[in-house]
VMD Tcl script that draws the C-alpha trace (Angstrom):
set ca {
  {-0.22 0.20 -0.22}
  {3.23 2.43 0.77}
  {4.23 1.77 -2.59}
  {1.45 2.31 -4.25}
  {0.94 5.44 -2.47}
  {4.57 6.60 -3.35}
  {3.92 5.47 -7.22}
  {0.82 7.44 -7.46}
  {2.34 10.71 -5.86}
  {5.32 10.79 -7.90}
  {3.24 10.55 -11.03}
  {0.98 13.54 -9.64}
  {4.38 15.12 -8.97}
  {5.42 14.76 -12.94}
  {1.92 15.79 -14.14}
  {2.33 19.28 -12.28}
  {6.10 19.59 -13.61}
  {4.76 18.91 -17.32}
  {2.05 21.36 -16.88}
  {4.61 23.80 -15.39}
  {7.03 23.24 -18.59}
  {4.08 23.96 -21.14}
  {3.15 27.13 -19.10}
  {6.64 28.03 -19.13}
  {7.31 27.37 -22.68}
  {3.73 28.97 -23.54}
  {4.87 32.29 -22.10}
  {8.13 32.39 -24.20}
  {6.60 31.78 -26.96}
  {3.81 34.26 -26.61}
  {6.32 36.82 -25.34}
  {8.42 35.81 -28.37}
  {5.38 36.20 -30.37}
  {4.81 39.77 -28.63}
  {8.68 40.60 -29.45}
  {8.62 39.66 -33.38}
  {5.57 41.68 -33.19}
  {7.15 44.91 -32.08}
  {10.07 44.17 -34.12}
  {7.97 43.96 -37.15}
  {5.88 46.75 -36.20}
  {9.16 49.19 -36.11}
  {10.61 47.71 -39.22}
  {7.25 48.94 -40.66}
  {7.31 52.50 -39.75}
  {10.86 52.29 -40.97}
  {10.26 50.66 -43.97}
  {7.63 53.58 -44.65}
  {9.76 55.99 -45.19}
  {12.20 55.65 -48.46}
  {15.93 56.58 -48.08}
  {17.03 59.19 -50.91}
  {20.02 59.05 -52.21}
  {20.58 62.27 -51.03}
  {18.86 64.95 -48.91}
  {19.45 68.67 -48.73}
  {17.93 70.66 -45.91}
  {17.72 74.39 -46.09}
  {16.48 76.76 -43.62}
  {14.95 79.79 -43.84}
  {14.51 82.99 -41.13}
  {11.26 84.40 -39.35}
  {8.66 84.47 -41.28}
  {5.11 83.08 -40.76}
  {3.40 80.80 -42.89}
  {0.83 83.28 -43.88}
  {3.52 86.07 -44.94}
  {5.23 82.65 -47.74}
  {1.75 80.70 -48.23}
  {0.10 82.06 -51.37}
  {2.27 85.27 -51.31}
  {3.01 87.54 -54.67}
  {6.48 88.29 -52.96}
  {7.66 84.64 -53.02}
  {6.60 83.17 -56.50}
  {9.09 80.42 -56.60}
  {8.49 79.24 -52.81}
  {4.58 78.39 -53.76}
  {5.61 76.84 -57.44}
  {8.28 74.52 -55.51}
  {5.45 73.75 -52.98}
  {3.20 73.09 -55.89}
  {5.66 70.26 -57.32}
  {5.89 68.70 -54.15}
  {4.08 67.95 -51.00}
  {3.09 71.27 -49.23}
  {2.75 71.06 -45.00}
  {0.58 73.34 -43.64}
  {0.39 72.78 -40.53}
  {4.13 73.24 -39.88}
  {5.31 74.36 -36.48}
  {8.72 75.60 -35.16}
  {9.84 74.30 -31.62}
  {10.40 78.08 -30.05}
  {11.93 81.65 -29.90}
  {14.18 83.00 -30.87}
  {16.39 80.86 -33.70}
  {19.03 79.62 -32.39}
  {17.19 76.98 -30.40}
  {15.13 76.20 -33.39}
  {18.08 75.08 -34.99}
  {19.43 72.77 -32.43}
  {16.30 70.96 -31.65}
  {16.35 70.20 -35.45}
  {19.92 68.54 -35.36}
  {19.82 67.08 -31.98}
  {16.26 66.31 -30.82}
  {16.33 69.05 -27.80}
  {17.20 72.65 -27.75}
  {19.93 71.73 -25.36}
  {18.59 74.12 -23.11}
  {19.16 76.88 -25.36}
  {16.80 79.74 -24.82}
  {18.44 82.57 -26.66}
  {20.94 83.95 -29.73}
  {23.75 83.35 -27.19}
  {27.14 82.42 -28.88}
  {29.20 80.34 -28.78}
  {27.70 77.27 -27.02}
  {28.86 73.77 -27.49}
  {27.65 70.49 -26.78}
  {28.91 66.59 -26.74}
  {25.61 65.15 -27.30}
  {24.03 62.60 -29.96}
  {22.82 64.57 -33.07}
  {21.69 63.57 -37.03}
  {24.89 64.58 -37.94}
  {27.15 62.08 -35.83}
  {24.34 59.46 -36.26}
  {24.72 59.56 -39.73}
  {28.53 59.52 -40.21}
  {28.93 57.01 -37.45}
  {26.12 55.19 -39.32}
  {28.24 55.01 -42.08}
  {26.50 57.59 -44.30}
  {28.08 61.14 -44.72}
  {26.82 64.94 -43.62}
  {27.67 67.89 -44.13}
  {26.47 71.55 -43.34}
  {27.03 74.63 -45.79}
  {27.01 77.95 -44.82}
  {26.55 81.04 -46.60}
  {29.64 83.74 -46.50}
  {31.30 81.74 -43.77}
  {34.86 82.35 -44.43}
  {36.29 79.26 -44.22}
  {35.95 75.80 -44.02}
  {35.44 74.27 -40.15}
  {35.49 78.05 -39.06}
  {33.85 78.31 -35.33}
  {33.54 82.12 -35.31}
  {30.66 83.17 -34.10}
  {30.26 86.10 -36.77}
  {31.88 87.45 -39.80}
  {29.98 89.70 -42.67}
  {26.38 88.11 -42.88}
  {27.71 85.02 -41.61}
  {26.12 84.09 -38.43}
  {27.31 80.59 -36.23}
  {23.34 80.84 -34.26}
  {22.07 79.46 -37.46}
  {25.05 76.72 -38.35}
  {23.72 74.11 -35.54}
  {26.25 71.18 -36.80}
  {29.30 73.80 -35.54}
  {28.69 73.40 -31.82}
  {28.57 69.62 -31.45}
  {32.17 68.81 -30.82}
  {31.12 65.05 -32.21}
  {31.03 66.34 -35.19}
  {33.98 66.90 -37.55}
  {35.82 70.61 -38.62}
  {35.26 68.45 -42.63}
  {31.37 68.48 -42.25}
  {31.59 72.40 -41.63}
  {32.17 73.84 -45.24}
  {31.42 76.77 -47.57}
  {28.45 77.10 -49.09}
  {30.52 78.11 -51.94}
  {31.77 74.68 -52.10}
  {28.22 72.92 -52.98}
  {28.70 71.03 -56.20}
  {27.33 72.24 -59.15}
  {24.59 70.36 -61.25}
  {26.65 68.40 -62.81}
  {28.09 67.01 -59.80}
  {24.79 66.74 -57.59}
  {25.87 63.16 -57.09}
  {28.66 63.44 -55.02}
  {26.78 65.08 -52.47}
  {26.88 63.85 -48.55}
  {23.73 61.82 -47.93}
  {22.23 64.23 -46.12}
  {23.18 68.00 -46.47}
  {22.07 71.24 -44.47}
  {21.94 74.76 -45.94}
  {22.06 77.81 -44.14}
  {21.93 80.76 -46.20}
  {23.62 84.24 -44.79}
  {21.15 86.77 -42.66}
  {20.17 88.27 -45.79}
  {19.38 85.23 -48.04}
  {17.67 84.18 -45.67}
  {15.12 86.77 -45.05}
  {16.56 87.46 -41.33}
  {17.79 90.79 -42.87}
  {16.34 91.03 -45.97}
  {13.25 90.59 -47.61}
  {10.87 87.94 -48.57}
  {12.06 88.38 -52.36}
  {15.60 88.30 -51.73}
  {15.13 84.74 -50.17}
  {12.40 84.00 -52.89}
  {15.67 84.90 -55.89}
  {17.92 82.65 -53.76}
  {16.53 79.76 -53.27}
  {15.39 79.64 -56.97}
  {18.68 80.72 -58.26}
  {20.86 78.43 -55.96}
  {18.84 75.40 -55.50}
  {15.95 74.93 -58.36}
  {18.47 72.70 -60.54}
  {19.09 70.71 -57.41}
  {15.04 70.20 -56.60}
  {14.35 69.21 -60.38}
  {17.79 66.89 -60.32}
  {16.01 65.45 -57.23}
  {12.63 64.38 -58.98}
  {14.58 61.84 -61.35}
  {17.75 60.91 -59.14}
  {16.09 59.50 -55.92}
  {16.63 62.54 -54.05}
  {14.71 64.78 -51.82}
  {14.96 68.75 -51.01}
  {13.29 70.21 -47.55}
  {12.76 73.81 -47.66}
  {11.31 74.93 -44.02}
  {11.65 77.81 -41.90}
  {13.22 77.97 -38.69}
  {10.30 79.98 -36.48}
  {7.64 82.14 -37.63}
  {7.95 86.02 -36.98}
  {7.36 86.41 -33.49}
  {3.80 85.12 -32.51}
  {2.56 82.83 -29.78}
  {1.36 79.98 -32.87}
  {5.01 79.52 -33.97}
  {3.55 78.29 -38.09}
  {6.19 77.51 -40.81}
  {6.47 77.00 -44.51}
  {7.50 73.49 -44.96}
  {7.95 71.36 -48.32}
  {8.86 68.40 -49.65}
  {10.20 68.01 -52.90}
  {12.05 64.85 -54.49}
  {11.22 61.59 -57.00}
  {9.01 59.60 -54.22}
  {7.00 62.86 -53.00}
  {3.30 62.48 -53.75}
  {2.46 66.09 -54.93}
  {-0.52 67.63 -52.48}
  {-1.35 69.59 -49.55}
  {-0.76 67.60 -45.75}
  {-2.72 68.80 -43.23}
  {-0.90 66.25 -40.27}
  {1.08 68.49 -37.54}
  {4.54 68.39 -37.79}
  {7.57 70.52 -36.47}
  {10.95 69.96 -36.26}
  {11.12 66.99 -34.47}
  {8.82 65.26 -37.08}
  {11.18 65.85 -39.58}
  {14.24 65.05 -37.44}
  {12.62 61.68 -36.86}
  {11.66 61.34 -40.54}
  {15.20 61.67 -41.34}
  {16.32 58.95 -38.89}
  {13.94 56.55 -40.32}
  {14.81 56.82 -43.33}
  {18.68 56.31 -42.51}
  {17.36 53.57 -40.04}
  {18.93 55.28 -37.06}
  {17.67 55.62 -33.60}
  {15.41 58.33 -32.79}
  {16.90 60.54 -30.57}
  {15.50 63.02 -27.70}
  {12.11 64.47 -28.77}
  {12.04 62.91 -32.21}
  {11.56 59.30 -30.34}
  {8.14 60.44 -29.29}
  {7.15 62.33 -33.03}
  {5.48 60.37 -35.32}
  {7.75 60.24 -38.68}
  {6.04 61.82 -41.77}
  {4.69 58.49 -44.00}
  {1.67 59.72 -45.76}
  {3.51 61.83 -48.38}
  {5.73 59.11 -50.27}
  {5.16 57.24 -53.37}
}
mol new
graphics top color blue
foreach p $ca { graphics top sphere $p radius 0.5 }
foreach p [lrange $ca 0 end-1] q [lrange $ca 1 end] { graphics top cylinder $p $q radius 0.2 }
display resetview
C-alpha cells in the first residue's frame, strides 16, 4: 500500500511539472511573439519612409506661414510647393532662432533660450548619427569665411544659424562653405544629408522675402529638378515664424518619391528629424523619439 501511494504521488508531481513546463513554454512563445510583433511594427514604420540617395535641407528665417504661402512676394516658394508636398500645419519649436536649429539637428533645444554664441555640446545629433552609421553629412553655410570656421560671425554669416558647429562630435570637415556646394553636373557627389544655411540676407533675416525667394530659385531649383529623377529630396523650411505664439512655418518636400499635394497633419522640427532618422535606419533621439515620422507623402 505504501509503495502504491508513493507511485501515485510521484505521478502527480510529474503531471504538475509537465504542466509548469508547458506553461513556461507557452509564456516564452507568447513573449517571443510579442517581441517579434514589436520588431515587425518598428521595421514597418522605418520601411514606410524611403531612403533617398541625397537629402538637402535649407532653412530660412523668421517668417510666418501666411507671409509665404500664396504670397506674391514668394512666387518661387509657391511654385516649388506645387511640385511637392506642402505642409499646412508645420510649426517651429520655440523662439528665438538658435534653439530651433539645435532642435532640428539634435532632438532638443539643449536648454538654449537665446541666440547666445558660442554654445557647445557633446551629445548625439543627426550629423554624428549619420557619420557613425556609415553615411555622410555636411553643413553648408553661405558667407562663412573658411571651412571649419568656429567664430560667431563674419559679415553676413552667423554661427547661431549653424547648429552642427556646436557639437564636438561632428568633424570640422563637415562644416563647409556654401561655395563648395556641388554644381548641377556633380550633385551625385553630395553627402547623404546636407543642411544649408543661407546668410543673414539670403535667408530673409535681414532682407526681404523677395530676396530669399530669388536666392532659393537661383541656387536650388536645379537641385530640386534633379532630385525628382535621382532618388533625392529637397526640404525647404523656416526656423520660426515672425515671433507669434502660434509659430507656424512654411515647409515643403520635393523629390522623386514625394506625392504632390497638400498635407494637413501637424508636424514640427522633431517630426522632420524623426523622418530623416527613419529614412536612414537611425535611432530616434531626444524628442524625435516621441514624434511620428512623416509617412503619407511618399510614393
